[in-house]
DRENPA-3360 file (N, C-alpha, C; in nm, 2 decimals, always signed):
BEGIN
1 = XXXXXXXX = -4.37/+5.86/+18.53/-4.44/+5.88/+18.66/-4.54/+5.77/+18.68 ~ -4.55/+5.71/+18.80/-4.64/+5.60/+18.82/-4.78/+5.66/+18.84 ~ -4.88/+5.56/+18.83/-5.02/+5.60/+18.85/-5.04/+5.67/+18.99 ~ -4.97/+5.61/+19.09/-4.99/+5.66/+19.22/-4.93/+5.80/+19.23 ~ -4.81/+5.82/+19.18/-4.75/+5.95/+19.18/-4.84/+6.05/+19.11 ~ -4.89/+6.01/+18.99/-4.98/+6.10/+18.92/-5.10/+6.13/+19.00 ~ -5.16/+6.04/+19.08/-5.27/+6.06/+19.16/-5.24/+6.16/+19.27 ~ -5.12/+6.15/+19.33/-5.08/+6.25/+19.43/-5.06/+6.39/+19.37;
9 = XXXXXXXX = -5.01/+6.39/+19.25/-4.99/+6.53/+19.19/-5.12/+6.59/+19.17 ~ -5.22/+6.51/+19.12/-5.36/+6.57/+19.10/-5.42/+6.61/+19.23 ~ -5.39/+6.53/+19.34/-5.44/+6.57/+19.47/-5.38/+6.70/+19.52 ~ -5.25/+6.72/+19.50/-5.19/+6.84/+19.54/-5.25/+6.96/+19.47 ~ -5.26/+6.95/+19.34/-5.32/+7.05/+19.26/-5.46/+7.08/+19.31 ~ -5.54/+6.98/+19.35/-5.67/+7.00/+19.40/-5.67/+7.08/+19.53 ~ -5.57/+7.05/+19.61/-5.56/+7.12/+19.74/-5.53/+7.27/+19.72 ~ -5.45/+7.30/+19.62/-5.42/+7.44/+19.59/-5.54/+7.51/+19.54;
17 = XXXXXXXX = -5.62/+7.44/+19.46/-5.75/+7.50/+19.41/-5.84/+7.52/+19.53 ~ -5.85/+7.42/+19.62/-5.93/+7.43/+19.74/-5.90/+7.55/+19.82 ~ -5.77/+7.58/+19.84/-5.72/+7.69/+19.92/-5.77/+7.82/+19.85 ~ -5.76/+7.83/+19.72/-5.80/+7.95/+19.65/-5.95/+7.97/+19.66 ~ -6.02/+7.86/+19.66/-6.17/+7.87/+19.66/-6.21/+7.92/+19.80 ~ -6.14/+7.88/+19.91/-6.18/+7.92/+20.04/-6.10/+8.03/+20.10 ~ -6.04/+8.11/+20.02/-5.95/+8.22/+20.07/-6.03/+8.32/+20.15 ~ -6.15/+8.35/+20.12/-6.23/+8.45/+20.19/-6.26/+8.39/+20.33;
25 = XXXXXXXX = -6.29/+8.26/+20.34/-6.31/+8.20/+20.47/-6.19/+8.20/+20.56 ~ -6.07/+8.18/+20.50/-5.95/+8.19/+20.57/-5.93/+8.33/+20.63 ~ -5.96/+8.43/+20.55/-5.94/+8.57/+20.59/-6.04/+8.60/+20.71 ~ -6.16/+8.56/+20.69/-6.26/+8.58/+20.80/-6.22/+8.51/+20.93 ~ -6.17/+8.39/+20.92/-6.13/+8.32/+21.04/-6.01/+8.39/+21.10 ~ -5.92/+8.44/+21.02/-5.80/+8.51/+21.07/-5.84/+8.64/+21.14 ~ -5.93/+8.72/+21.08/-5.97/+8.84/+21.15/-6.05/+8.81/+21.28 ~ -6.13/+8.71/+21.27/-6.20/+8.67/+21.40/-6.10/+8.63/+21.51;
33 = XXXXXXXX = -6.00/+8.56/+21.47/-5.90/+8.51/+21.57/-5.83/+8.63/+21.63 ~ -5.80/+8.73/+21.55/-5.73/+8.85/+21.60/-5.82/+8.93/+21.70 ~ -5.95/+8.94/+21.66/-6.04/+9.01/+21.75/-6.06/+8.93/+21.88 ~ -6.06/+8.80/+21.87/-6.08/+8.72/+21.99/-5.96/+8.73/+22.08 ~ -5.84/+8.74/+22.03/-5.72/+8.75/+22.11/-5.72/+8.87/+22.20 ~ -5.78/+8.98/+22.16/-5.78/+9.10/+22.24/-5.91/+9.14/+22.30 ~ -6.01/+9.05/+22.29/-6.14/+9.08/+22.34/-6.13/+9.10/+22.50 ~ -6.19/+9.20/+22.55/-6.18/+9.23/+22.69/-6.05/+9.30/+22.73;
41 = XXXXXXXX = -5.96/+9.32/+22.64/-5.83/+9.39/+22.68/-5.86/+9.54/+22.67 ~ -5.80/+9.61/+22.77/-5.82/+9.75/+22.78/-5.74/+9.83/+22.67 ~ -5.63/+9.77/+22.62/-5.56/+9.84/+22.51/-5.56/+9.77/+22.38 ~ -5.64/+9.66/+22.37/-5.67/+9.59/+22.24/-5.54/+9.56/+22.16 ~ -5.55/+9.61/+22.03/-5.44/+9.57/+21.93/-5.30/+9.62/+21.97 ~ -5.30/+9.71/+22.07/-5.17/+9.76/+22.11/-5.08/+9.65/+22.16 ~ -5.14/+9.54/+22.21/-5.06/+9.43/+22.26/-4.98/+9.36/+22.14 ~ -5.04/+9.37/+22.02/-4.97/+9.31/+21.91/-4.84/+9.37/+21.88;
49 = XXXXXXXX = -4.82/+9.50/+21.92/-4.70/+9.58/+21.90/-4.62/+9.59/+22.03 ~ -4.68/+9.59/+22.14/-4.61/+9.62/+22.27/-4.51/+9.51/+22.30 ~ -4.55/+9.38/+22.28/-4.46/+9.27/+22.31/-4.33/+9.27/+22.23 ~ -4.34/+9.29/+22.09/-4.22/+9.30/+22.02/-4.13/+9.42/+22.06 ~ -4.20/+9.53/+22.09/-4.12/+9.65/+22.12/-4.05/+9.63/+22.25 ~ -4.11/+9.56/+22.35/-4.04/+9.53/+22.48/-3.92/+9.44/+22.46 ~ -3.94/+9.34/+22.38/-3.83/+9.25/+22.35/-3.72/+9.32/+22.28 ~ -3.75/+9.41/+22.18/-3.65/+9.48/+22.11/-3.58/+9.57/+22.20;
57 = XXXXXXXX = -3.65/+9.64/+22.30/-3.58/+9.72/+22.39/-3.48/+9.65/+22.48 ~ -3.52/+9.53/+22.52/-3.44/+9.44/+22.61/-3.31/+9.40/+22.53 ~ -3.33/+9.35/+22.41/-3.21/+9.31/+22.33/-3.12/+9.42/+22.29 ~ -3.18/+9.54/+22.27/-3.10/+9.66/+22.23/-3.01/+9.70/+22.35 ~ -3.07/+9.70/+22.47/-2.99/+9.74/+22.59/-2.88/+9.64/+22.61 ~ -2.91/+9.51/+22.61/-2.81/+9.40/+22.64/-2.70/+9.39/+22.53 ~ -2.74/+9.38/+22.41/-2.64/+9.36/+22.30/-2.57/+9.48/+22.25 ~ -2.64/+9.59/+22.25/-2.58/+9.72/+22.20/-2.53/+9.80/+22.32;
65 = XXXXXXXX = -2.61/+9.82/+22.42/-2.56/+9.90/+22.53/-2.46/+9.84/+22.62 ~ -2.48/+9.71/+22.66/-2.39/+9.65/+22.75/-2.28/+9.58/+22.68 ~ -2.30/+9.50/+22.57/-2.20/+9.43/+22.50/-2.13/+9.51/+22.39 ~ -2.19/+9.62/+22.36/-2.12/+9.71/+22.26/-2.12/+9.66/+22.12 ~ -2.22/+9.58/+22.08/-2.22/+9.53/+21.94/-2.25/+9.64/+21.85 ~ -2.17/+9.65/+21.74/-2.19/+9.75/+21.64/-2.22/+9.68/+21.50 ~ -2.29/+9.75/+21.42/-2.34/+9.69/+21.29/-2.25/+9.74/+21.18 ~ -2.19/+9.64/+21.10/-2.11/+9.68/+20.98/-2.20/+9.76/+20.88;
73 = XXXXXXXX = -2.14/+9.85/+20.81/-2.21/+9.93/+20.71/-2.31/+10.02/+20.77 ~ -2.29/+10.05/+20.90/-2.40/+10.13/+20.97/-2.41/+10.27/+20.91 ~ -2.31/+10.32/+20.84/-2.32/+10.45/+20.78/-2.42/+10.45/+20.67 ~ -2.45/+10.33/+20.61/-2.56/+10.32/+20.51/-2.70/+10.34/+20.57 ~ -2.71/+10.30/+20.70/-2.83/+10.32/+20.77/-2.83/+10.46/+20.84 ~ -2.71/+10.50/+20.88/-2.69/+10.63/+20.93/-2.75/+10.68/+21.05 ~ -2.70/+10.65/+21.17/-2.76/+10.70/+21.29/-2.72/+10.62/+21.41 ~ -2.75/+10.68/+21.53/-2.71/+10.62/+21.66/-2.80/+10.50/+21.69;
81 = XXXXXXXX = -2.91/+10.48/+21.62/-3.00/+10.37/+21.64/-2.98/+10.25/+21.55 ~ -2.86/+10.25/+21.49/-2.83/+10.15/+21.38/-2.86/+10.01/+21.43 ~ -2.81/+9.97/+21.55/-2.84/+9.84/+21.60/-2.98/+9.81/+21.62 ~ -3.06/+9.91/+21.67/-3.20/+9.89/+21.69/-3.27/+9.86/+21.56 ~ -3.23/+9.94/+21.46/-3.29/+9.92/+21.32/-3.25/+9.78/+21.27 ~ -3.13/+9.74/+21.29/-3.08/+9.61/+21.25/-3.16/+9.50/+21.32 ~ -3.18/+9.52/+21.45/-3.26/+9.42/+21.53/-3.40/+9.41/+21.49 ~ -3.47/+9.52/+21.47/-3.61/+9.52/+21.43/-3.63/+9.45/+21.30;
89 = XXXXXXXX = -3.54/+9.48/+21.20/-3.56/+9.42/+21.07/-3.55/+9.27/+21.07 ~ -3.49/+9.21/+21.18/-3.48/+9.07/+21.19/-3.58/+9.01/+21.29 ~ -3.60/+9.08/+21.40/-3.67/+9.03/+21.51/-3.83/+9.03/+21.48 ~ -3.87/+9.14/+21.42/-4.02/+9.14/+21.39/-4.06/+9.03/+21.30 ~ -3.99/+9.01/+21.19/-4.03/+8.89/+21.10/-4.02/+8.76/+21.18 ~ -3.92/+8.74/+21.26/-3.90/+8.62/+21.34/-4.01/+8.60/+21.44 ~ -4.05/+8.70/+21.51/-4.16/+8.68/+21.60/-4.29/+8.63/+21.53 ~ -4.32/+8.69/+21.42/-4.44/+8.65/+21.34/-4.43/+8.51/+21.29;
97 = XXXXXXXX = -4.31/+8.48/+21.24/-4.29/+8.34/+21.18/-4.29/+8.23/+21.29 ~ -4.22/+8.25/+21.40/-4.21/+8.15/+21.50/-4.35/+8.13/+21.57 ~ -4.42/+8.24/+21.60/-4.55/+8.24/+21.66/-4.65/+8.16/+21.57 ~ -4.65/+8.20/+21.44/-4.74/+8.13/+21.35/-4.70/+7.98/+21.33 ~ -4.58/+7.95/+21.33/-4.54/+7.81/+21.32/-4.58/+7.73/+21.44 ~ -4.56/+7.78/+21.56/-4.60/+7.70/+21.68/-4.75/+7.69/+21.69 ~ -4.83/+7.80/+21.66/-4.97/+7.79/+21.66/-5.03/+7.70/+21.55 ~ -4.97/+7.71/+21.43/-5.01/+7.63/+21.32/-4.99/+7.49/+21.34;
105 = XXXXXXXX = -4.89/+7.45/+21.42/-4.86/+7.31/+21.44/-4.98/+7.24/+21.51 ~ -5.06/+7.31/+21.58/-5.18/+7.26/+21.65/-5.31/+7.29/+21.58 ~ -5.30/+7.33/+21.46/-5.42/+7.36/+21.38/-5.52/+7.25/+21.37 ~ -5.47/+7.13/+21.34/-5.56/+7.01/+21.33/-5.60/+6.95/+21.46 ~ -5.50/+6.93/+21.55/-5.52/+6.87/+21.68/-5.61/+6.96/+21.76 ~ -5.59/+7.09/+21.76/-5.67/+7.18/+21.84/-5.81/+7.20/+21.79 ~ -5.84/+7.16/+21.67/-5.97/+7.17/+21.61/-6.03/+7.04/+21.57 ~ -5.99/+6.93/+21.65/-6.03/+6.80/+21.62/-6.19/+6.79/+21.62;
113 = XXXXXXXX = -6.25/+6.85/+21.72/-6.39/+6.84/+21.74/-6.46/+6.90/+21.61 ~ -6.42/+7.01/+21.56/-6.47/+7.07/+21.44/-6.46/+6.98/+21.32 ~ -6.34/+6.93/+21.30/-6.31/+6.84/+21.19/-6.39/+6.71/+21.19 ~ -6.42/+6.66/+21.31/-6.50/+6.54/+21.32/-6.65/+6.56/+21.30 ~ -6.70/+6.68/+21.34/-6.84/+6.70/+21.34/-6.90/+6.73/+21.20 ~ -6.82/+6.82/+21.13/-6.87/+6.87/+21.00/-6.77/+6.85/+20.89 ~ -6.81/+6.85/+20.77/-6.71/+6.85/+20.66/-6.66/+6.99/+20.64 ~ -6.53/+7.00/+20.68/-6.47/+7.13/+20.68/-6.34/+7.13/+20.61;
121 = XXXXXXXX = -6.31/+7.23/+20.52/-6.18/+7.23/+20.46/-6.06/+7.25/+20.56 ~ -6.00/+7.15/+20.60/-5.90/+7.16/+20.71/-5.78/+7.24/+20.67 ~ -5.75/+7.25/+20.55/-5.63/+7.34/+20.51/-5.66/+7.48/+20.55 ~ -5.78/+7.52/+20.55/-5.81/+7.66/+20.59/-5.77/+7.69/+20.73 ~ -5.77/+7.59/+20.82/-5.72/+7.62/+20.95/-5.58/+7.66/+20.96 ~ -5.49/+7.60/+20.88/-5.35/+7.63/+20.87/-5.34/+7.77/+20.80 ~ -5.41/+7.79/+20.69/-5.40/+7.91/+20.62/-5.44/+8.03/+20.70 ~ -5.55/+8.02/+20.78/-5.59/+8.13/+20.87/-5.49/+8.16/+20.97;
129 = XXXXXXXX = -5.42/+8.06/+21.03/-5.31/+8.08/+21.12/-5.20/+8.17/+21.06 ~ -5.17/+8.13/+20.94/-5.06/+8.21/+20.87/-5.11/+8.35/+20.84 ~ -5.23/+8.37/+20.81/-5.28/+8.51/+20.78/-5.28/+8.59/+20.91 ~ -5.31/+8.53/+21.03/-5.30/+8.60/+21.15/-5.16/+8.65/+21.17 ~ -5.06/+8.56/+21.15/-4.92/+8.60/+21.15/-4.89/+8.72/+21.06 ~ -4.94/+8.71/+20.94/-4.92/+8.81/+20.84/-4.97/+8.95/+20.89 ~ -5.09/+8.95/+20.94/-5.16/+9.07/+20.98/-5.08/+9.13/+21.10 ~ -5.04/+9.05/+21.19/-4.96/+9.10/+21.30/-4.82/+9.16/+21.26;
137 = XXXXXXXX = -4.76/+9.10/+21.16/-4.64/+9.14/+21.11/-4.65/+9.28/+21.03 ~ -4.76/+9.29/+20.95/-4.79/+9.41/+20.88/-4.81/+9.53/+20.98 ~ -4.88/+9.50/+21.09/-4.90/+9.61/+21.19/-4.77/+9.65/+21.25 ~ -4.68/+9.55/+21.29/-4.55/+9.58/+21.35/-4.46/+9.65/+21.26 ~ -4.45/+9.61/+21.13/-4.36/+9.67/+21.03/-4.41/+9.81/+21.00 ~ -4.54/+9.83/+21.00/-4.59/+9.96/+20.97/-4.55/+10.06/+21.07 ~ -4.56/+10.02/+21.20/-4.52/+10.11/+21.31/-4.37/+10.13/+21.30 ~ -4.29/+10.03/+21.27/-4.15/+10.04/+21.26/-4.11/+10.13/+21.15;
145 = XXXXXXXX = -4.17/+10.13/+21.04/-4.14/+10.22/+20.92/-4.18/+10.36/+20.96 ~ -4.29/+10.38/+21.03/-4.32/+10.52/+21.08/-4.22/+10.57/+21.17 ~ -4.16/+10.49/+21.26/-4.06/+10.53/+21.35/-3.93/+10.56/+21.27 ~ -3.90/+10.48/+21.17/-3.78/+10.51/+21.08/-3.79/+10.65/+21.02 ~ -3.91/+10.68/+20.97/-3.93/+10.81/+20.91/-3.92/+10.92/+21.02 ~ -3.98/+10.90/+21.13/-3.98/+11.00/+21.24/-3.83/+11.03/+21.29 ~ -3.74/+10.93/+21.29/-3.61/+10.95/+21.33/-3.51/+10.98/+21.22 ~ -3.57/+11.01/+21.10/-3.49/+11.05/+20.99/-3.41/+10.95/+20.91;
153 = XXXXXXXX = -3.45/+10.82/+20.93/-3.38/+10.72/+20.85/-3.43/+10.71/+20.71 ~ -3.56/+10.75/+20.69/-3.61/+10.75/+20.55/-3.64/+10.61/+20.51 ~ -3.74/+10.60/+20.42/-3.77/+10.47/+20.36/-3.78/+10.49/+20.20 ~ -3.69/+10.43/+20.13/-3.68/+10.44/+19.98/-3.81/+10.39/+19.92 ~ -3.84/+10.44/+19.80/-3.96/+10.40/+19.73/-3.96/+10.26/+19.70 ~ -3.85/+10.20/+19.67/-3.85/+10.05/+19.63/-3.87/+9.96/+19.75 ~ -3.86/+10.02/+19.88/-3.90/+9.94/+19.99/-4.04/+9.91/+20.00 ~ -4.12/+10.01/+19.96/-4.27/+10.00/+19.95/-4.31/+9.89/+19.85;
161 = XXXXXXXX = -4.23/+9.88/+19.74/-4.26/+9.78/+19.64/-4.20/+9.64/+19.68 ~ -4.09/+9.64/+19.75/-4.03/+9.51/+19.78/-4.09/+9.44/+19.90 ~ -4.14/+9.52/+20.00/-4.20/+9.46/+20.12/-4.31/+9.36/+20.09 ~ -4.41/+9.39/+20.01/-4.51/+9.29/+19.98/-4.46/+9.16/+19.93 ~ -4.35/+9.16/+19.85/-4.29/+9.04/+19.80/-4.23/+8.96/+19.92 ~ -4.16/+9.03/+20.01/-4.10/+8.96/+20.12/-4.21/+8.91/+20.21 ~ -4.32/+8.98/+20.23/-4.43/+8.93/+20.32/-4.49/+8.81/+20.26 ~ -4.51/+8.81/+20.12/-4.56/+8.69/+20.06/-4.47/+8.57/+20.07;
169 = XXXXXXXX = -4.34/+8.59/+20.05/-4.25/+8.48/+20.07/-4.25/+8.42/+20.21 ~ -4.25/+8.51/+20.31/-4.26/+8.47/+20.45/-4.39/+8.39/+20.48 ~ -4.50/+8.44/+20.43/-4.63/+8.38/+20.46/-4.63/+8.24/+20.39 ~ -4.58/+8.22/+20.27/-4.58/+8.09/+20.20/-4.48/+8.00/+20.27 ~ -4.37/+8.05/+20.32/-4.27/+7.98/+20.39/-4.34/+7.92/+20.52 ~ -4.41/+8.01/+20.59/-4.48/+7.97/+20.71/-4.58/+7.87/+20.68 ~ -4.66/+7.89/+20.58/-4.76/+7.79/+20.54/-4.71/+7.65/+20.52 ~ -4.60/+7.64/+20.45/-4.54/+7.51/+20.42/-4.49/+7.45/+20.55;
177 = XXXXXXXX = -4.42/+7.52/+20.64/-4.37/+7.47/+20.76/-4.49/+7.43/+20.86 ~ -4.59/+7.52/+20.87/-4.70/+7.49/+20.96/-4.78/+7.37/+20.91 ~ -4.81/+7.36/+20.78/-4.88/+7.25/+20.73/-4.81/+7.12/+20.75 ~ -4.68/+7.12/+20.73/-4.60/+7.00/+20.75/-4.60/+6.96/+20.90 ~ -4.58/+7.06/+20.99/-4.58/+7.03/+21.13/-4.72/+6.98/+21.18 ~ -4.83/+7.05/+21.13/-4.96/+7.02/+21.18/-5.00/+6.88/+21.13 ~ -4.96/+6.84/+21.01/-4.99/+6.70/+20.96/-4.92/+6.60/+21.05 ~ -4.79/+6.62/+21.07/-4.71/+6.52/+21.15/-4.76/+6.52/+21.29;
185 = XXXXXXXX = -4.81/+6.63/+21.35/-4.85/+6.64/+21.48/-4.98/+6.55/+21.51 ~ -5.05/+6.53/+21.41/-5.17/+6.44/+21.42/-5.13/+6.30/+21.46 ~ -5.02/+6.25/+21.40/-4.98/+6.12/+21.42/-4.87/+6.10/+21.52 ~ -4.80/+6.21/+21.55/-4.69/+6.21/+21.65/-4.70/+6.33/+21.73 ~ -4.77/+6.32/+21.85/-4.80/+6.43/+21.93/-4.68/+6.50/+22.00 ~ -4.57/+6.44/+21.98/-4.45/+6.50/+22.04/-4.39/+6.61/+21.94 ~ -4.45/+6.62/+21.83/-4.40/+6.72/+21.73/-4.41/+6.86/+21.78 ~ -4.52/+6.89/+21.85/-4.54/+7.03/+21.90/-4.43/+7.07/+22.00;
193 = XXXXXXXX = -4.40/+6.97/+22.09/-4.29/+7.00/+22.19/-4.16/+7.01/+22.12 ~ -4.13/+6.92/+22.02/-4.01/+6.92/+21.95/-3.99/+7.05/+21.87 ~ -4.10/+7.10/+21.81/-4.09/+7.22/+21.73/-4.06/+7.34/+21.82 ~ -4.11/+7.34/+21.94/-4.07/+7.45/+22.04/-3.92/+7.45/+22.06 ~ -3.86/+7.33/+22.08/-3.72/+7.32/+22.10/-3.64/+7.37/+21.97 ~ -3.69/+7.33/+21.85/-3.63/+7.36/+21.73/-3.63/+7.51/+21.70 ~ -3.74/+7.58/+21.73/-3.75/+7.72/+21.71/-3.65/+7.80/+21.80 ~ -3.63/+7.74/+21.92/-3.54/+7.81/+22.01/-3.40/+7.80/+21.96;
201 = XXXXXXXX = -3.36/+7.68/+21.91/-3.23/+7.66/+21.85/-3.21/+7.75/+21.72 ~ -3.32/+7.74/+21.64/-3.32/+7.81/+21.51/-3.30/+7.96/+21.53 ~ -3.36/+8.02/+21.64/-3.35/+8.16/+21.66/-3.20/+8.20/+21.68 ~ -3.13/+8.12/+21.76/-2.99/+8.15/+21.79/-2.89/+8.12/+21.68 ~ -2.94/+8.03/+21.59/-2.86/+8.00/+21.47/-2.88/+8.10/+21.36 ~ -2.97/+8.19/+21.38/-3.00/+8.30/+21.28/-2.94/+8.43/+21.33 ~ -2.86/+8.50/+21.26/-2.81/+8.63/+21.30/-2.92/+8.74/+21.31 ~ -2.99/+8.73/+21.42/-3.10/+8.83/+21.44/-3.06/+8.93/+21.55;
209 = XXXXXXXX = -3.01/+8.88/+21.66/-2.97/+8.97/+21.77/-2.82/+9.00/+21.77 ~ -2.75/+8.92/+21.69/-2.60/+8.94/+21.68/-2.56/+8.96/+21.54 ~ -2.44/+9.00/+21.52/-2.38/+9.03/+21.39/-2.29/+8.92/+21.35 ~ -2.31/+8.85/+21.23/-2.22/+8.74/+21.20/-2.07/+8.78/+21.20 ~ -2.04/+8.90/+21.16/-1.90/+8.94/+21.15/-1.83/+8.95/+21.29 ~ -1.92/+8.95/+21.40/-1.86/+8.96/+21.53/-1.82/+8.82/+21.59 ~ -1.86/+8.72/+21.52/-1.83/+8.58/+21.56/-1.68/+8.55/+21.53 ~ -1.61/+8.50/+21.63/-1.47/+8.46/+21.60/-1.47/+8.32/+21.57;
217 = XXXXXXXX = -1.48/+8.29/+21.44/-1.48/+8.16/+21.39/-1.43/+8.16/+21.24 ~ -1.37/+8.04/+21.20/-1.32/+8.04/+21.06/-1.43/+8.07/+20.96 ~ -1.40/+8.13/+20.85/-1.49/+8.17/+20.75/-1.58/+8.05/+20.70 ~ -1.52/+7.93/+20.70/-1.60/+7.82/+20.65/-1.72/+7.79/+20.74 ~ -1.70/+7.82/+20.87/-1.81/+7.80/+20.96/-1.92/+7.91/+20.95 ~ -1.87/+8.03/+20.92/-1.97/+8.14/+20.90/-2.05/+8.12/+20.77 ~ -1.99/+8.05/+20.68/-2.06/+8.02/+20.55/-2.18/+7.93/+20.58 ~ -2.19/+7.86/+20.69/-2.30/+7.77/+20.72/-2.43/+7.85/+20.74;
225 = XXXXXXXX = -2.42/+7.98/+20.76/-2.54/+8.06/+20.77/-2.62/+8.05/+20.64 ~ -2.55/+8.03/+20.53/-2.61/+8.03/+20.40/-2.71/+7.91/+20.39 ~ -2.69/+7.81/+20.48/-2.78/+7.69/+20.47/-2.91/+7.72/+20.55 ~ -2.92/+7.83/+20.61/-3.04/+7.87/+20.69/-3.13/+7.96/+20.61 ~ -3.24/+7.91/+20.57/-3.33/+7.99/+20.48/-3.38/+8.11/+20.55 ~ -3.40/+8.11/+20.68/-3.46/+8.23/+20.74/-3.35/+8.34/+20.75 ~ -3.22/+8.30/+20.75/-3.11/+8.40/+20.75/-3.12/+8.48/+20.62 ~ -3.15/+8.41/+20.51/-3.16/+8.48/+20.38/-3.29/+8.57/+20.38;
233 = XXXXXXXX = -3.39/+8.53/+20.45/-3.51/+8.62/+20.46/-3.48/+8.74/+20.54 ~ -3.41/+8.73/+20.65/-3.36/+8.84/+20.73/-3.27/+8.93/+20.65 ~ -3.18/+8.88/+20.57/-3.10/+8.96/+20.49/-3.18/+9.04/+20.39 ~ -3.29/+8.99/+20.34/-3.37/+9.06/+20.25/-3.44/+9.18/+20.32 ~ -3.49/+9.15/+20.44/-3.56/+9.26/+20.51/-3.46/+9.37/+20.54 ~ -3.34/+9.34/+20.58/-3.24/+9.44/+20.62/-3.19/+9.51/+20.50 ~ -3.17/+9.44/+20.38/-3.13/+9.51/+20.26/-3.23/+9.63/+20.23 ~ -3.36/+9.60/+20.25/-3.46/+9.70/+20.21/-3.47/+9.81/+20.32;
241 = XXXXXXXX = -3.49/+9.76/+20.45/-3.53/+9.86/+20.55/-3.41/+9.93/+20.62 ~ -3.29/+9.87/+20.62/-3.18/+9.93/+20.68/-3.07/+9.98/+20.59 ~ -3.03/+9.90/+20.49/-2.93/+9.94/+20.40/-2.98/+10.01/+20.27 ~ -3.11/+10.01/+20.26/-3.17/+10.09/+20.14/-3.11/+10.03/+20.01 ~ -3.11/+9.90/+20.00/-3.07/+9.84/+19.88/-3.18/+9.75/+19.82 ~ -3.17/+9.73/+19.69/-3.26/+9.63/+19.62/-3.23/+9.50/+19.68 ~ -3.34/+9.42/+19.71/-3.32/+9.28/+19.77/-3.22/+9.20/+19.68 ~ -3.13/+9.13/+19.75/-3.03/+9.05/+19.68/-3.10/+8.93/+19.61;
249 = XXXXXXXX = -3.06/+8.92/+19.48/-3.12/+8.81/+19.40/-3.09/+8.68/+19.45 ~ -2.97/+8.66/+19.50/-2.93/+8.53/+19.55/-3.01/+8.48/+19.67 ~ -3.04/+8.57/+19.76/-3.12/+8.54/+19.88/-3.27/+8.52/+19.84 ~ -3.32/+8.60/+19.74/-3.45/+8.58/+19.69/-3.47/+8.44/+19.63 ~ -3.37/+8.40/+19.55/-3.37/+8.27/+19.49/-3.37/+8.15/+19.59 ~ -3.29/+8.17/+19.69/-3.28/+8.07/+19.80/-3.42/+8.06/+19.87 ~ -3.47/+8.17/+19.92/-3.60/+8.17/+19.99/-3.71/+8.12/+19.90 ~ -3.71/+8.17/+19.77/-3.82/+8.12/+19.68/-3.81/+7.97/+19.66;
257 = XXXXXXXX = -3.69/+7.92/+19.64/-3.67/+7.77/+19.62/-3.72/+7.69/+19.74 ~ -3.68/+7.74/+19.86/-3.73/+7.67/+19.98/-3.88/+7.68/+20.00 ~ -3.94/+7.79/+19.97/-4.08/+7.80/+19.97/-4.15/+7.70/+19.88 ~ -4.11/+7.69/+19.76/-4.17/+7.60/+19.66/-4.15/+7.46/+19.71 ~ -4.03/+7.42/+19.75/-4.00/+7.28/+19.79/-4.07/+7.25/+19.91 ~ -4.07/+7.33/+20.02/-4.14/+7.30/+20.14/-4.29/+7.29/+20.13 ~ -4.35/+7.39/+20.05/-4.49/+7.39/+20.03/-4.54/+7.26/+19.95 ~ -4.46/+7.22/+19.85/-4.49/+7.10/+19.77/-4.48/+6.98/+19.86;
265 = XXXXXXXX = -4.38/+6.97/+19.94/-4.37/+6.86/+20.03/-4.48/+6.85/+20.13 ~ -4.52/+6.96/+20.19/-4.62/+6.97/+20.29/-4.76/+6.93/+20.23 ~ -4.79/+6.98/+20.11/-4.91/+6.95/+20.04/-4.92/+6.80/+20.00 ~ -4.80/+6.75/+19.95/-4.80/+6.61/+19.92/-4.82/+6.52/+20.03 ~ -4.76/+6.55/+20.15/-4.78/+6.47/+20.27/-4.92/+6.48/+20.32 ~ -4.97/+6.60/+20.32/-5.11/+6.61/+20.36/-5.21/+6.54/+20.27 ~ -5.19/+6.54/+20.14/-5.27/+6.47/+20.05/-5.27/+6.32/+20.07 ~ -5.15/+6.27/+20.11/-5.13/+6.13/+20.13/-5.19/+6.08/+20.26;
273 = XXXXXXXX = -5.19/+6.17/+20.37/-5.24/+6.12/+20.50/-5.37/+6.18/+20.54 ~ -5.43/+6.26/+20.45/-5.56/+6.32/+20.49/-5.66/+6.22/+20.53 ~ -5.67/+6.11/+20.45/-5.78/+6.01/+20.48/-5.76/+5.94/+20.61 ~ -5.64/+5.94/+20.67/-5.62/+5.88/+20.80/-5.63/+5.97/+20.91 ~ -5.63/+6.10/+20.88/-5.63/+6.20/+20.99/-5.75/+6.20/+21.08 ~ -5.87/+6.19/+21.03/-5.99/+6.19/+21.11/-6.00/+6.07/+21.20 ~ -5.95/+5.96/+21.16/-5.95/+5.84/+21.24/-5.85/+5.85/+21.35 ~ -5.74/+5.93/+21.34/-5.64/+5.95/+21.44/-5.67/+6.06/+21.54;
281 = X = -5.74/+6.16/+21.49/-5.76/+6.27/+21.58/-5.85/+6.23/+21.69;
% end
C-alpha cells in the first residue's frame, strides 16, 4: 500500500471515529428536524404515517383491485389482505430510503452557510438526515405491525429480533448512498436532479408494487433482480413480516456486502475531497 493510500485509510478511520464521537449531536439534529417538519401542523406526526398509508391505499386498489395481482405463497401470510401486506413490507422501507437519499444529497449544499461560518463536523449533517429517515420508518413499521396483529396476521417473535438488524442495514445503506451523493453534489450540482431520475427508475426496477413471478419474461431476465441490492432488502422485510421466515442468509450477505462497500467508497471519496469542499460551496 502506498503512503497516499495509507493516509486515506487513516482518514477514513478518523471519519468513523468522528461520527461515533458526535452521534448525540446527530440524534439531536434529527429530532429537531422532525419537530420542525410538523411545527404548526394541526395533526403533527400523523403526517409521517398518513402519506405512506394513502400511497399504499392507491397502489392496493390499482394493482390488486383493478389489475388483480396476487401474491405467491399468500397462504403463508394467510388472508384477504395479502397484497396489501406484501406492498407495505416493500413500500414503507422504500419511502424512507428514497426520501432520505434525496434529502441527504443536499446535506452539504443546503447547509453551505453553516459550514463556512463555523467549524462543524459536516458528516453529522448526512448522519442526521439518515436518522430522520430511520425514525420515520420505525413509526410507520410500528403502526403496520399493530395493524397486522389487529387483522390476525400475527408477528413471530423472531421478527422483533430481526427488524433492528434490517433497520440498521438500511440506515447504513442510506448513509453510504447519501454521503456519496452529497459529496458529488458539491462539485456537480446536477447530481441532485439526476438522483431524482435514478430513484424513479430504481423504484420500478424493484419488485415493490408488482410481483416478479407475474412478469412474462425469460428466467435469465428475472435473475437480473438479484443485481439490485434494494430488492434483497425488500426480500428480507417480506420474509420476516409477511412470510414469517428467518431472513434469508443470501440476501443478508448481499445487502451487508453492499453496505460495507458503498460506505467505504463514500467515506474514502469524502476524505479525499473534504479539503476542497468549502472552497467550492
